C-alpha positions, 0 to 999 in steps of 0.5 A: 500499499502506498503512503498516499492511499488513504487518510490517517485516523490521526487527521481528525485529531489534528484538525480538532487540536488546531480548531481548539487552538484558534480563538474567534479573535485570531480568525477575525470573528466576533467573540459571541456568547459563551462557548462550551468548547475552546476555539472555533466551532466546526461550522465556523471552520467549514464556513472559513474553508468554503465547505459543507459543515457535515462534510467537515464534521465527517472528516474530523470524526475520521469517517471515510471521506477523501479530501482533495488538494483544494480542500486541504489547502482551504483547511490549512488557510482556515486553521491558520497553519504554518508551512510545517503544519500544512505539510503535516496536514497533507501527510495525514491526509495521504497526499503529497504537499505542494512545495513551499513558496519561494521567498524572492526576498530571502536573505542568508542567515548571518550564522550561515555566512559565518559557516561559509567563511569558516569553510575556507580554504575550501569553496562553499556557497549558497544557491536558491531555488532559481540556482542563483548564488546568494552567498559564498566565501572567498574560495568559491568566489575565486574558483567560480568567478562569482558575480559577472557584471553585464551578464543577464543572470550574473550569479546564476550557476546554470548561466555560468555553466552554459554561457561562459566557455571558460567554465568548460575547462573546469571539468574533464567530463564537462558534458556528463556534469552538465547533463547531471546539473540539468537533470537536477534542475528539472526536478526542482523547476517542475515543482515551481513550474507556475513561477514566472521567474523560473519560467523566464530563467528556463526560456533565457537558457534555452535561447542562449545555449544549444547544449542546454536546449539539447539536454533539456529535451532529454527529460532527465530527472535526478535529485541532489547528490554528493560526488567527486569532480576534478576542478581547474584552479585559478592558477591553472592547476587541477584539484579534486573536490568532494562536493556535498549539497545540503538543503536549508530549511529556512530557505525553500528550494535553497541549498548549501554546496560545499567542496572539500579538497581531496588531499 
């Protein structure tokens, strides 16, 4: 049986607990007269979620009802759920949660920047959901020539790889590495297919690079993974690195990429 076959009996318990935690004032409702139970009434939650009271009651009582993605989204808003609670709601309902929204104004936590700096002399950087490098240390800046004034996407890793010919000399197996990057990017970009900035980046890459266009048409899909690669250093020498991408919970879609020199 799949993890997404049927709702968990705990779904009703979770909904009841969330309903009890929300006061009428929090939901923008008048306090009203005395309430026998804390929090909102079932009919108030149903009204806020634009669904029938009887259907919502059946869901809370654990009866055999199958909430749709739309119903779950309405319930998460009606019960003022944060991102973690929303994902838990979907899991209890036996459905995969939509990806967290990308925060285009995201900034790197100062603690994370301190970590990047302490990784010296090994290169490390933070890449957001659009593969834009938004923080880095000095070793990464030197190795990848981060920030290219005048470029259409000056700090974007995919843009470096497919539009800067110098980058190709960093890897002996450049094409294999490029294919892997495109496959990883596709798995992420698909989750944000309706994001205008993501669509614009893909269109720009398709227009700018024949190689990207060919690899994108292959429909390959991969997840983030660690590995080893040979890199050409700024002084012309070659060095091997073990690289490791780590997702960052505070920044949806972002990851920290660390390159550890192999001695």
